[in-house]
C-alpha positions in Angstrom: 0.0 0.0 0.0 1.3 3.4 -1.0 1.6 6.3 1.5 -0.2 8.7 -0.9 -1.9 8.5 -4.2 -2.9 11.7 -6.1 -5.6 10.5 -8.4 -6.9 11.5 -11.8 -4.9 14.8 -12.0 -3.6 16.4 -15.2 0.0 15.5 -14.7 2.6 17.9 -16.1 5.7 16.1 -15.0 8.5 18.7 -15.4 10.2 17.1 -18.3 8.4 19.2 -20.9 6.4 16.1 -22.1 2.7 16.6 -23.0 0.3 16.6 -20.1 -1.7 13.5 -19.3 -4.3 12.3 -16.9 -2.7 9.9 -14.4 -2.3 8.9 -10.8 0.9 9.8 -8.9 1.9 7.4 -6.1 4.3 8.3 -3.2 6.2 5.9 -0.9 8.8 6.8 1.7 9.1 10.4 0.5 9.7 9.7 -3.2 7.6 9.1 -6.3 6.8 5.4 -6.5 4.8 5.3 -9.7 3.0 7.5 -12.3 0.2 5.9 -14.3 -3.4 4.8 -14.5 -5.4 3.3 -11.7 -2.6 2.8 -9.3 -3.1 0.7 -6.1 -4.5 1.7 -2.7 -2.9 4.2 -0.4 -3.1 5.3 3.2 -4.2 8.7 1.9 -5.8 9.5 -1.4 -6.3 13.0 -3.0 -8.8 13.5 -5.8 -7.1 15.8 -8.3 -9.7 15.6 -11.0 -9.6 18.8 -13.1 -6.5 20.0 -11.3 -2.8 20.3 -12.4 -0.3 18.0 -10.7 3.3 19.3 -11.1 6.6 18.9 -9.4 7.4 21.4 -6.6 9.0 24.6 -7.8 12.8 25.0 -7.4 13.8 28.7 -6.8 17.6 29.0 -7.3 17.9 32.7 -6.6 16.9 33.8 -3.1 18.4 35.6 -0.2 17.0 33.7 2.8 20.5 33.5 4.3 19.2 35.1 7.5 15.5 34.4 7.4 16.1 30.6 7.1 17.7 30.7 10.5 14.6 32.0 12.2 11.6 31.3 9.9 10.7 27.6 9.5 8.1 28.4 6.8 10.3 30.5 4.5 7.5 32.8 3.4 6.5 34.1 0.9 8.1 31.3 -1.2 6.3 28.5 0.5 3.0 30.1 -0.4 3.8 29.9 -4.1 4.5 26.2 -4.7 8.2 26.4 -4.0 9.7 23.3 -2.3 13.4 24.1 -2.7 15.2 27.4 -2.3 18.9 28.2 -2.9 20.4 31.3 -1.2 23.8 32.9 -0.8 23.6 34.6 -4.2 25.3 37.7 -5.4 28.3 37.4 -3.1 26.5 38.3 0.1 25.8 36.0 3.1 26.7 35.2 6.6 29.5 32.7 6.6 32.3 32.4 7.2 32.4 35.0 10.0 34.8 35.6 12.8 33.4 36.0 16.3 32.3 39.6 16.9 32.7 40.5 13.2 29.1 40.0 12.0 28.4 43.8 11.9 30.0 44.3 8.5 28.2 41.3 7.0 24.9 42.8 8.3 25.9 46.2 6.9 26.6 44.6 3.5 23.4 42.6 3.4 21.3 45.6 4.4 22.8 47.7 1.7 22.8 45.2 -1.1 19.6 43.4 -0.4 17.5 45.9 1.6 17.0 43.7 4.7 17.0 46.0 7.8 20.1 45.7 9.9 17.9 45.8 13.1 16.1 42.7 11.8 19.3 40.8 11.0 20.9 41.8 14.3 17.9 40.5 16.2 17.1 37.5 14.1 20.5 36.0 13.1 22.3 34.4 16.0 25.7 33.9 14.3 26.4 30.8 16.4 28.9 29.6 13.7 32.2 30.6 12.3 33.1 28.5 9.3 30.9 27.8 6.3 30.5 24.1 7.4 29.4 25.4 10.8 26.8 27.6 9.1 25.5 24.6 7.2 25.3 22.6 10.4 23.3 25.4 11.9 20.9 25.4 9.0 20.6 21.6 9.2 19.5 21.9 12.8 16.1 23.4 11.9 13.4 21.6 9.8 11.3 23.8 7.5 8.4 23.7 5.1 10.8 23.8 2.2 14.3 22.4 1.5 17.1 25.0 1.6 20.6 25.1 0.2 23.3 27.6 0.6 26.2 29.0 -1.5 29.5 30.5 -0.4 29.5 34.3 -0.8 32.6 36.1 -2.0 32.0 39.1 0.2 32.0 37.1 3.5 34.9 35.0 2.3 37.0 38.0 1.5 36.2 39.8 4.8 37.0 36.7 6.8 40.4 36.1 5.2 41.6 39.8 4.7 39.9 41.4 7.7 38.9 45.1 7.3 41.0 45.3 4.1 38.6 42.7 2.6 35.7 45.1 2.9 37.4 47.4 0.4 37.0 46.3 -3.2 40.2 48.0 -4.4 42.4 46.2 -1.8 44.5 43.4 -3.4 44.9 40.2 -1.4 48.3 38.7 -0.9 49.2 35.3 -2.5 48.8 33.7 0.9 45.4 35.2 1.3 44.3 34.0 -2.1 45.5 30.5 -1.2 43.4 30.7 2.0 40.3 31.8 0.1 40.8 28.9 -2.2 41.2 26.5 0.7 38.1 27.7 2.4 36.1 27.6 -0.9 37.1 23.9 -1.3 36.2 23.3 2.3 32.7 24.9 1.9 32.0 23.0 -1.3 33.0 19.7 0.2 30.8 20.4 3.2 27.8 20.9 0.9 27.8 24.5 -0.5 25.9 24.6 -3.8 28.4 27.0 -5.3 30.5 30.1 -5.0 28.9 33.5 -5.7 30.3 36.9 -6.4 29.0 40.4 -7.2 30.7 42.7 -9.7 28.1 45.4 -10.1 28.1 49.0 -8.9 24.5 48.6 -7.9 25.6 46.7 -4.9 26.8 48.8 -2.0 26.9 48.3 1.8 24.6 50.3 4.0 27.6 52.7 4.7 28.0 53.4 1.0 31.0 51.3 0.2 30.9 49.1 -2.9 30.5 45.4 -2.5 33.9 43.9 -1.6 34.2 41.7 -4.7 33.4 44.5 -7.2 36.8 44.7 -8.8 38.5 41.5 -7.6 41.5 41.0 -9.8 42.1 38.0 -12.1 44.6 36.5 -9.7 42.0 36.4 -7.0 39.3 34.9 -9.2 41.6 32.3 -10.6 42.9 31.4 -7.2 39.4 30.8 -5.9 38.7 28.8 -9.1 41.6 26.5 -8.1 39.8 25.7 -4.9 36.6 25.0 -6.8 38.5 22.8 -9.2 40.0 20.8 -6.3 36.5 20.3 -4.9 35.2 19.2 -8.3 31.7 20.5 -7.5 29.5 23.6 -7.3 28.3 26.4 -9.6 29.9 29.9 -10.0 27.1 32.5 -9.8 27.7 36.1 -10.6 25.8 39.4 -10.7 27.8 41.8 -12.9 27.6 45.0 -14.9 29.5 43.1 -17.7 31.7 45.9 -18.7 34.6 45.5 -21.2 36.5 42.3 -20.5 34.3 41.2 -17.6 32.7 38.2 -19.2 36.1 36.9 -20.4 37.5 37.1 -16.9 34.6 35.1 -15.4 34.7 32.7 -18.3 38.4 32.1 -17.6 37.7 31.4 -13.9 34.8 29.0 -14.7 36.9 27.2 -17.4 39.8 26.7 -15.0 37.4 25.5 -12.3 35.7 23.2 -14.8 32.3 24.1 -13.3 29.2 25.8 -14.6 28.9 29.6 -14.8 25.5 31.2 -14.0 25.1 34.9 -14.8 22.2 37.1 -13.6 20.6 38.7 -16.7 18.2 41.6 -16.7 17.5 44.5 -19.1 18.5 47.9 -17.7 17.1 51.1 -19.2 20.5 52.8 -19.5 21.7 50.0 -21.8 18.6 48.1 -23.0 20.5 45.8 -25.3 23.5 44.9 -23.1 21.7 41.7 -22.0 21.9 40.4 -25.6 25.6 40.8 -25.6 25.9 38.8 -22.4 23.6 36.1 -23.7 25.7 35.9 -26.9 28.8 35.3 -24.8 27.0 32.6 -22.9 26.0 30.9 -26.1 29.6 31.1 -27.3 30.9 29.5 -24.1 28.3 26.7 -24.4 29.3 26.1 -28.0 32.9 25.7 -26.9 31.8 22.8 -24.6 31.6 24.7 -21.2 28.5 24.8 -19.0 27.0 28.2 -18.7 23.5 29.8 -18.3 21.8 33.1 -17.7 19.4 33.5 -14.8 16.4 35.5 -15.9 13.1 36.8 -14.5 9.6 36.1 -15.8 8.2 39.6 -15.2 9.5 43.1 -14.7 11.6 43.8 -11.6 9.0 46.1 -10.0 9.6 48.5 -7.1 6.5 48.7 -5.0 5.7 52.1 -3.4 3.2 53.1 -0.8 3.0 55.0 2.5 4.8 52.2 4.4 7.4 51.1 1.8 11.1 52.1 1.6 10.7 54.4 -1.4 7.8 56.3 -2.9 7.3 59.4 -5.1 7.2 61.8 -2.1 10.1 60.5 0.0 12.5 63.3 -1.0 10.0 66.1 -0.6 10.7 68.5 2.4 7.1 68.2 3.5 7.5 64.5 4.0 9.8 65.1 6.9 6.8 65.9 9.0 5.4 62.4 8.4 8.6 60.3 8.4 8.5 59.3 12.0 4.8 58.8 12.4 3.1 55.4 12.6 1.4 54.3 9.4 -2.1 55.0 10.9 -1.0 58.5 12.1 0.6 59.2 8.8 -2.6 58.3 6.9 -4.7 60.3 9.3 -2.6 63.4 8.9 -2.6 63.2 5.1 -6.4 62.6 5.1 -7.2 65.6 7.3 -4.5 68.2 6.8 -5.3 70.0 3.6 -2.4 72.4 4.0 0.1 69.5 4.3 -1.3 67.9 1.2 -1.0 71.2 -0.7 2.6 71.6 0.4 3.4 68.0 -0.5 2.0 68.4 -4.0 3.8 71.7 -4.6 6.9 71.5 -6.7 10.1 72.3 -4.9 12.2 75.2 -6.2 15.9 74.7 -6.4 18.0 71.8 -5.0 17.3 68.2 -5.7 14.0 67.2 -7.4 11.2 66.8 -4.9 9.6 63.9 -6.8 10.5 60.8 -8.8 9.2 62.9 -11.6 11.0 61.3 -14.4 9.4 58.0 -13.6 5.7 58.9 -13.5 5.3 57.7 -17.1 6.4 54.2 -15.9 4.5 54.1 -12.6 1.3 52.2 -12.2 -1.4 51.8 -9.5 -1.6 48.2 -8.4 -5.1 46.7 -8.6 -6.5 43.9 -6.6 -5.4 41.6 -9.5 -1.9 42.9 -10.2 -1.0 43.5 -13.8 2.6 42.6 -14.6 2.5 43.9 -18.1 0.8 47.2 -17.6 0.1 49.4 -20.6 1.9 52.8 -20.6 -1.5 54.3 -21.3 -2.4 53.4 -17.7 0.6 55.0 -16.1 0.3 57.7 -13.5 1.4 60.3 -16.0 -1.2 59.1 -18.6 -4.0 59.1 -16.0 -3.0 62.6 -15.0 -3.0 63.9 -18.5 -6.5 62.4 -19.2 -8.0 63.7 -16.0 -6.4 67.2 -16.0 -4.5 66.6 -12.8 -0.8 66.5 -12.0 1.0 63.2 -11.7 1.7 64.0 -8.1 -2.0 64.3 -7.4 -2.7 60.9 -9.1 0.1 59.2 -7.2 -0.9 60.5 -3.8 -4.5 59.5 -4.5 -3.4 56.0 -5.4 -1.3 55.4 -2.2 -4.0 56.9 0.0 -6.5 54.4 -1.3 -7.8 51.5 0.8 -7.2 53.4 4.0 -3.6 54.2 3.1 -2.7 50.8 1.9 -2.7 51.7 -1.8 0.3 50.8 -3.8 2.2 51.8 -7.0 4.6 49.7 -9.1 7.6 51.1 -10.9 9.0 48.4 -13.3 12.6 49.5 -13.3 14.2 46.5 -15.1 13.0 44.2 -17.9 10.5 46.9 -19.0 12.4 49.4 -21.1 9.9 49.4 -24.0 6.8 49.1 -21.8 6.1 45.4 -22.6 7.3 41.9 -21.8 8.5 41.1 -25.3 12.1 41.2 -24.1 11.2 38.8 -21.2 9.5 36.5 -23.7 12.8 36.4 -25.6 14.8 35.7 -22.4 12.7 32.9 -21.0 12.4 31.1 -24.3 16.1 31.0 -24.9 17.6 27.5 -24.3 20.6 29.0 -22.4 18.5 30.6 -19.7 17.0 29.4 -16.4 14.6 31.1 -14.1 16.3 32.9 -11.3 15.8 36.5 -10.4 13.0 36.2 -7.8 15.1 37.4 -4.9 12.9 35.8 -2.2 13.8 37.2 1.3 15.5 40.3 -0.1 14.5 43.9 -0.9 11.8 43.4 1.6 10.7 47.1 1.7 10.6 47.6 -2.1 10.2 44.4 -4.1 8.1 41.2 -3.7 9.1 39.0 -6.6 9.2 35.7 -4.6 5.7 35.3 -6.0 7.1 34.9 -9.5 6.5 31.1 -9.8 2.7 31.9 -9.5 2.8 34.8 -12.0 4.9 32.7 -14.4 1.9 30.3 -14.8 -0.9 32.9 -14.6 0.7 35.5 -16.9 2.5 33.4 -19.4 0.3 30.3 -19.3 -3.2 32.0 -19.3 -3.7 35.7 -18.9 -1.3 37.6 -21.2 -3.1 39.7 -23.8 -0.3 41.9 -25.2 1.7 39.1 -26.9 2.0 35.3 -27.1 1.5 33.0 -24.2 3.6 29.9 -23.5 2.6 26.3 -22.9 2.3 25.1 -19.4 4.5 22.1 -20.1 7.3 24.5 -21.1 6.8 26.9 -18.1 6.6 24.1 -15.5 9.7 22.4 -16.9 11.5 25.7 -16.7 10.6 26.3 -13.0 11.2 22.7 -11.9 13.5 20.4 -13.8 15.3 23.2 -15.5 16.2 25.0 -12.3 16.9 21.8 -10.4 19.4 20.5 -13.0 21.2 23.9 -13.2 22.5 23.1 -9.7 22.9 19.4 -10.1 19.7 18.5 -8.1 18.8 15.5 -10.3 16.7 14.1 -7.5 13.8 16.6 -7.9 11.8 18.7 -10.3 10.4 15.6 -12.1 7.4 13.5 -11.4 9.0 10.1 -12.2 9.8 7.0 -10.1 12.9 7.5 -7.9 12.6 11.2 -7.6 11.7 13.3 -4.5 8.0 13.6 -3.9 7.8 17.4 -4.0 4.4 18.0 -5.6 2.0 20.8 -6.3 -1.7 20.2 -6.9 -3.0 23.4 -8.5 -6.5 24.7 -9.4 -5.2 26.5 -12.5 -8.5 28.1 -13.3 -8.6 29.7 -9.8 -4.8 30.4 -9.6 -4.4 34.1 -8.9 -1.9 36.4 -7.2 -3.3 38.8 -4.6 -2.1 42.4 -4.0 1.2 42.8 -2.2 0.8 44.0 1.4 3.1 45.4 4.1 3.3 43.4 7.3 5.5 43.8 10.4 6.4 40.2 11.2 10.2 40.2 11.0 12.4 40.1 14.1 12.4 43.4 16.1 9.0 44.2 14.4 10.7 44.7 11.1 8.6 45.5 8.0 8.4 43.5 4.8 6.2 43.2 1.7 4.5 39.9 1.2 2.2 38.5 -1.5 -0.3 35.6 -1.2 -1.9 33.5 -3.8 -5.1 31.4 -4.3 -5.3 28.1 -6.2 -2.7 25.9 -4.4 -4.9 23.0 -3.3 -1.9 21.0 -2.0 1.8 21.2 -1.8 3.9 18.3 -0.6 7.5 18.1 0.3 8.9 14.6 0.4 5.3 13.4 0.4 4.3 15.5 3.5 1.7 18.1 3.0 2.9 21.6 3.7 0.2 23.7 2.1 -3.5 22.9 1.9 -6.0 25.3 0.2 -3.4 28.1 0.2 -2.6 27.9 3.9 0.5 26.3 5.6 -0.3 23.2 7.4 2.5 23.6 10.0 4.4 20.5 8.8 8.1 21.0 8.4 9.6 18.1 6.3 12.1 20.3 4.6 15.8 19.7 5.1 19.2 21.2 4.2 20.4 20.1 0.8 24.2 19.6 0.7 25.5 19.7 -2.8 24.4 18.0 -6.0 22.0 15.1 -5.6 21.4 11.9 -7.6 17.9 10.4 -8.0 16.8 8.7 -4.8 
């Protein structure tokens, strides 16, 4: 008798093969059989009319701190995700010397917009080495499986001390050898890879650039030697890809003999640069080296409201009167004080701009059903022009809606032309994997951890401004594709011998809800979250973690150490 049989569902197994109606049987935490009229089970789930898919694998998150205090790893666990990988972009919390965590908190706060007070309160730092950190992660069971990567920033600071926090400092030969040794140690202990950041977008809270920004060739190649000795792991990078940059990373990955995975987004300042990077990845693959680009499935959207980190009025002098008020008091003041509203809407003369004025043409009110491909005709600027008001008036009205809970979205990457045609090109390229959701990061401005849900609803059903994509392709991209990119051959596929991570989805009812601001982080910290409806069941290793969109409280998730073979 099986432990579980999910009966009569429309199975989309993660391989890209055509869907079929079948039963899925689970025994001892793994898929035992997929087929028609399978035998009896201790528990049976009727999935008639529902999709049955593998659990989603999210390879680009920043739950490095949250995973040490939150056993449910939300929002990701609300969106069908059963495996998350963090430590991306060269930031993380190990290795760390006793008493030296302050800089790593400072770096994470600046790069990933996670409040330092939250991290200081929530992360215990009861480890030093990266293997110690993995052991700490392994001591807690969660609703999802988690895996970690070794971050360049923490490694550099650990080996070089305060010098390591300065990107233009050059390590000695001995220090490079020590970084290589620690990299090998981390990978052998179960790190999924080594990550680095080489973009000027990444700065610590104190304004300093990320430590790995301009690491020289000797440093990169030295660390690559450690990766080569370990014979495992992925090299993940977030880079501006200036002249010669890709070639330097390619040389390190080639020396290491390991895959290179590059974050890829479209930026307004250079809207075609991503194509140049993708061309280089194709060239590298054609030469026989493993490489891919991590891409998103929707715009990277900054969310703005009265309680978020940024909004159109944050730089206005009149906002200073509201800055330290509680959200309720702030809304009350704006609702009743006509003089304050008048001053807030008045242009500032001289000095820095009072508003994010240049972006009103790409700023959109968020409806109850969020639109991730909004038409420029529905922007704040366009609404203002049609209604004879200023963009500032429209923006203020939008964020004061719903009792001060109204929100605006500013798609600042992947949306240069005001459509998702570029994203369609990215996600359909065979050299790309899905990986820009950033779960756990940018908690006051972005909530893209919900991307697995919008991947299915937007691209599989709702898009009207261009072609949609087949569910078989989309699910394979978010399951088997992401899993194999990190060597997780034991999951992302509904086939015998694979891990029983399973979603049962009411696709007709699948829908994202509006983002909202909550105060549930350590020290009362604020974050944006986003829920969904339509997830009837999510199972991790055959144990139900979500039922009818709500967490069950079960915590079967474990730490994943390195690449995995089928069970």
